[in-house]
DSSP file (Angstrom, degrees, kcal/mol; ACC not computed):
  #  RESIDUE AA STRUCTURE BP1 BP2  ACC     N-H-->O    O-->H-N    N-H-->O    O-->H-N    TCO  KAPPA ALPHA  PHI   PSI    X-CA   Y-CA   Z-CA
    1    1 A M     >        0   0    0      0, 0.0     4,-2.0     0, 0.0     5,-0.2   0.000 360.0 360.0 360.0 -34.8   92.7   96.4  146.6
    2    2 A E  H  >  +     0   0    0      1,-0.2     4,-2.2     2,-0.2     5,-0.2   0.868 360.0  54.5 -65.1 -35.8   95.9   95.0  145.2
    3    3 A E  H  > S+     0   0    0      1,-0.2     4,-2.2     2,-0.2    -1,-0.2   0.887 107.6  49.5 -64.9 -39.1   94.0   93.5  142.3
    4    4 A K  H  > S+     0   0    0      2,-0.2     4,-2.6     1,-0.2    -1,-0.2   0.903 110.4  50.8 -66.3 -39.7   92.4   96.8  141.4
    5    5 A Q  H  X S+     0   0    0     -4,-2.0     4,-2.4     2,-0.2    -2,-0.2   0.912 109.7  49.8 -65.8 -41.1   95.8   98.5  141.4
    6    6 A A  H  X S+     0   0    0     -4,-2.2     4,-1.7     1,-0.2    -1,-0.2   0.918 113.5  45.8 -63.0 -42.5   97.3   95.9  139.1
    7    7 A G  H  X S+     0   0    0     -4,-2.2     4,-1.9     1,-0.2    -1,-0.2   0.871 111.7  53.0 -68.1 -35.4   94.4   96.2  136.7
    8    8 A G  H  X S+     0   0    0     -4,-2.6     4,-2.0     1,-0.2    -2,-0.2   0.876 107.1  51.5 -66.8 -36.8   94.7  100.0  136.9
    9    9 A E  H  X S+     0   0    0     -4,-2.4     4,-1.5     1,-0.2    -1,-0.2   0.895 108.7  50.7 -67.6 -38.7   98.4  100.0  136.1
   10   10 A L  H  < S+     0   0    0     -4,-1.7    -1,-0.2     1,-0.2    -2,-0.2   0.895 114.7  43.0 -67.3 -38.2   97.8   97.8  133.0
   11   11 A S  H  < S+     0   0    0     -4,-1.9     4,-0.5     1,-0.2    -1,-0.2   0.807 115.2  49.2 -76.7 -27.6   95.1  100.1  131.7
   12   12 A A  H  X S+     0   0    0     -4,-2.0     4,-0.8    -5,-0.2     3,-0.2   0.715  95.3  75.7 -82.3 -21.1   97.0  103.3  132.6
   13   13 A E  T >< S+     0   0    0     -4,-1.5     3,-1.2     1,-0.2    -1,-0.2   0.930  94.0  47.3 -61.6 -48.7  100.2  102.0  130.9
   14   14 A P  G >4 S+     0   0    0      0, 0.0     3,-1.1     0, 0.0    -1,-0.2   0.815 106.4  60.1 -63.6 -27.2   99.1  102.6  127.2
   15   15 A K  G 34 S+     0   0    0     -4,-0.5    -2,-0.2    -3,-0.2    -3,-0.1   0.714  94.4  64.2 -71.7 -19.9   97.9  106.1  128.1
   16   16 A K  G << S+     0   0    0     -3,-1.2    -1,-0.2    -4,-0.8     2,-0.2   0.325  72.4 123.8 -88.5   8.1  101.4  107.2  129.2
   17   17 A I    <   -     0   0    0     -3,-1.1     2,-0.0    -4,-0.1    -4,-0.0  -0.502  63.9-122.2 -69.3 133.6  102.8  106.7  125.7
   18   18 A S     >  -     0   0    0     -2,-0.2     4,-2.3     1,-0.1     5,-0.2  -0.302  20.2-112.1 -71.8 162.5  104.5  109.9  124.5
   19   19 A L  H  > S+     0   0    0      1,-0.2     4,-2.4     2,-0.2     5,-0.2   0.900 118.4  53.4 -61.7 -41.0  103.3  111.5  121.3
   20   20 A A  H  > S+     0   0    0      1,-0.2     4,-2.3     2,-0.2    -1,-0.2   0.909 109.1  49.0 -60.7 -42.8  106.6  110.7  119.6
   21   21 A E  H  > S+     0   0    0      1,-0.2     4,-2.2     2,-0.2    -1,-0.2   0.905 110.4  50.8 -65.3 -40.1  106.2  107.0  120.5
   22   22 A A  H  X S+     0   0    0     -4,-2.3     4,-2.2     1,-0.2    -1,-0.2   0.896 110.5  49.1 -64.3 -40.0  102.7  106.9  119.2
   23   23 A M  H  X S+     0   0    0     -4,-2.4     4,-2.5     2,-0.2    -1,-0.2   0.891 109.7  52.0 -67.0 -38.5  103.8  108.4  115.9
   24   24 A K  H  X S+     0   0    0     -4,-2.3     4,-2.3     2,-0.2    -2,-0.2   0.918 110.8  47.7 -62.1 -43.4  106.6  105.9  115.6
   25   25 A R  H  X S+     0   0    0     -4,-2.2     4,-2.2     2,-0.2    -2,-0.2   0.911 112.3  49.1 -65.0 -42.4  104.2  103.0  116.2
   26   26 A K  H  X S+     0   0    0     -4,-2.2     4,-2.0     1,-0.2    -1,-0.2   0.909 111.2  49.8 -63.7 -41.7  101.7  104.4  113.6
   27   27 A L  H  X S+     0   0    0     -4,-2.5     4,-2.6     1,-0.2    -1,-0.2   0.898 109.2  52.0 -61.9 -41.9  104.5  104.8  111.1
   28   28 A E  H  X S+     0   0    0     -4,-2.3     4,-2.3     1,-0.2    -1,-0.2   0.897 108.9  50.5 -62.7 -41.0  105.7  101.3  111.7
   29   29 A Q  H  X S+     0   0    0     -4,-2.2     4,-2.2     1,-0.2    -1,-0.2   0.900 110.5  50.0 -64.4 -38.6  102.1  100.0  111.1
   30   30 A K  H  X S+     0   0    0     -4,-2.0     4,-2.3     2,-0.2    -2,-0.2   0.922 110.6  49.0 -64.0 -44.1  101.9  102.0  107.8
   31   31 A K  H  X S+     0   0    0     -4,-2.6     4,-2.6     1,-0.2    -2,-0.2   0.914 111.1  49.5 -63.9 -42.6  105.2  100.6  106.6
   32   32 A Q  H  X S+     0   0    0     -4,-2.3     4,-2.3     1,-0.2    -1,-0.2   0.893 110.2  51.3 -65.0 -38.5  104.2   97.0  107.4
   33   33 A A  H  X S+     0   0    0     -4,-2.2     4,-2.0     2,-0.2    -1,-0.2   0.900 111.2  47.8 -64.4 -39.4  100.9   97.5  105.6
   34   34 A Q  H  X S+     0   0    0     -4,-2.3     4,-2.7     2,-0.2     5,-0.2   0.920 111.9  49.1 -68.5 -41.8  102.7   98.8  102.5
   35   35 A Y  H  X S+     0   0    0     -4,-2.6     4,-2.3     1,-0.2    -2,-0.2   0.899 111.5  51.0 -63.4 -39.4  105.2   95.9  102.5
   36   36 A G  H  X S+     0   0    0     -4,-2.3     4,-1.3     2,-0.2    -1,-0.2   0.895 112.2  45.6 -64.3 -40.6  102.3   93.5  102.8
   37   37 A A  H  X S+     0   0    0     -4,-2.0     4,-1.4     1,-0.2    -2,-0.2   0.909 114.7  47.2 -69.8 -41.6  100.5   95.0   99.9
   38   38 A K  H  < S+     0   0    0     -4,-2.7    -2,-0.2     1,-0.2    -1,-0.2   0.847 108.9  55.7 -69.3 -33.0  103.6   95.1   97.7
   39   39 A G  H  < S+     0   0    0     -4,-2.3    -1,-0.2    -5,-0.2    -2,-0.2   0.855 106.9  48.4 -67.8 -33.8  104.6   91.6   98.6
   40   40 A S  H  < S+     0   0    0     -4,-1.3     2,-0.4     1,-0.2    -1,-0.2   0.824 118.5  37.0 -78.6 -31.5  101.3   90.1   97.5
   41   41 A T  S  < S-     0   0    0     -4,-1.4    -1,-0.2    -5,-0.1     4,-0.1  -0.970  79.0-132.5-124.6 139.3  101.2   92.0   94.1
   42   42 A D        -     0   0    0     -2,-0.4    -3,-0.0     2,-0.2    -2,-0.0  -0.203  34.1-100.1 -77.5 175.6  104.0   92.7   91.8
   43   43 A H  S    S+     0   0    0      1,-0.2     2,-0.6     2,-0.0    -1,-0.1   0.881 113.2  48.6 -64.6 -37.3  104.7   96.1   90.3
   44   44 A Y  S    S-     0   0    0      2,-0.0     2,-0.4     0, 0.0    -2,-0.2  -0.920  78.7-152.9-109.3 122.4  103.1   95.0   87.0
   45   45 A S        -     0   0    0     -2,-0.6    -4,-0.0     1,-0.1    -2,-0.0  -0.780  10.1-165.0 -96.1 134.9   99.8   93.2   87.1
   46   46 A T        +     0   0    0     -2,-0.4    -1,-0.1     2,-0.1     3,-0.1   0.444  53.6 117.0 -94.4  -3.2   98.9   90.7   84.4
   47   47 A A  S    S-     0   0    0      1,-0.1     2,-0.1     0, 0.0    -2,-0.1  -0.348  73.5-107.6 -67.8 146.3   95.2   90.7   85.4
   48   48 A T        -     0   0    0      1,-0.0     2,-0.3    -2,-0.0    -1,-0.1  -0.469  35.0-152.6 -75.1 147.4   92.8   92.0   82.7
   49   49 A K        -     0   0    0     -2,-0.1     2,-0.1    -3,-0.1     3,-0.1  -0.839  24.7 -92.9-119.2 156.6   91.2   95.3   83.4
   50   50 A K        -     0   0    0     -2,-0.3     2,-0.2     1,-0.1    -1,-0.0  -0.436  46.7-111.4 -66.5 136.9   87.9   96.8   82.3
   51   51 A M        -     0   0    0     -2,-0.1     2,-0.3     1,-0.0    -1,-0.1  -0.473  35.9-166.8 -71.8 138.9   88.2   98.8   79.1
   52   52 A T        -     0   0    0     -2,-0.2     2,-0.1    -3,-0.1    -3,-0.0  -0.874  31.2 -88.8-122.8 160.2   87.7  102.6   79.5
   53   53 A S        -     0   0    0     -2,-0.3    -1,-0.0     1,-0.1     0, 0.0  -0.408  25.2-158.0 -66.7 138.2   87.1  105.2   76.9
   54   54 A Q        +     0   0    0     -2,-0.1     2,-0.9     2,-0.0    -1,-0.1   0.476  66.5 101.1 -94.7  -3.2   90.3  106.7   75.5
   55   55 A I        +     0   0    0      1,-0.2    -2,-0.1     0, 0.0    -1,-0.0  -0.723  35.6 151.2 -85.0 107.4   88.5  109.9   74.4
   56   56 A K        +     0   0    0     -2,-0.9     2,-0.3     2,-0.1    -1,-0.2   0.670  40.3  92.5-109.4 -23.2   89.3  112.5   77.1
   57   57 A K  S    S-     0   0    0      1,-0.1     3,-0.0     3,-0.0     0, 0.0  -0.575  71.3-133.3 -80.3 131.5   89.2  115.8   75.2
   58   58 A K        -     0   0    0     -2,-0.3    -2,-0.1     1,-0.1    -1,-0.1  -0.618  30.6-103.7 -80.1 142.8   85.8  117.6   75.2
   59   59 A P        -     0   0    0      0, 0.0     2,-0.7     0, 0.0    -1,-0.1  -0.314  32.1-112.3 -65.9 149.1   84.6  118.8   71.9
   60   60 A N        +     0   0    0      1,-0.1     3,-0.2    -3,-0.0     4,-0.1  -0.734  38.1 172.8 -83.7 115.1   85.0  122.5   71.2
   61   61 A N     >  +     0   0    0     -2,-0.7     4,-1.9     1,-0.2     5,-0.1  -0.068  38.0 119.9-113.5  33.0   81.4  123.9   71.0
   62   62 A Q  H  > S+     0   0    0      1,-0.2     4,-2.4     2,-0.2     5,-0.2   0.878  74.4  53.5 -64.0 -39.2   82.4  127.6   70.8
   63   63 A K  H  >>S+     0   0    0     -3,-0.2     4,-1.5     1,-0.2     5,-1.1   0.880 108.5  50.2 -65.1 -37.8   80.6  128.0   67.4
   64   64 A K  H  45S+     0   0    0      2,-0.2    -1,-0.2     1,-0.2    -2,-0.2   0.902 112.4  46.8 -65.4 -41.4   77.4  126.6   68.8
   65   65 A R  H  <5S+     0   0    0     -4,-1.9    -2,-0.2     1,-0.2    -1,-0.2   0.897 117.5  40.7 -68.2 -40.9   77.5  129.0   71.8
   66   66 A T  H  <5S-     0   0    0     -4,-2.4    -1,-0.2    -5,-0.1    -2,-0.2   0.674 102.8-128.1 -86.4 -16.9   78.3  132.1   69.8
   67   67 A G  T  <5       0   0    0     -4,-1.5    -3,-0.2    -5,-0.2    -4,-0.1   0.751 360.0 360.0  78.6  22.9   75.9  131.3   66.9
   68   68 A V      <       0   0    0     -5,-1.1    -4,-0.1    -6,-0.2    -5,-0.1   0.458 360.0 360.0 -85.3 360.0   78.5  131.8   64.2
């Protein structure tokens, strides 16, 4: 019976974390992930990127629609 209690205490311990404590841990994980990502790549990347179209403006087709 003592073995079951010891195992039960270990499994019940993480469940007793308060919401504030859980939020702190999650925030810490996010911060570490961000620092890890920033550390591996600098702010400016020198890698080549795929070319994209620079034409963003849609043509005005008002005359076609109105038949003028």
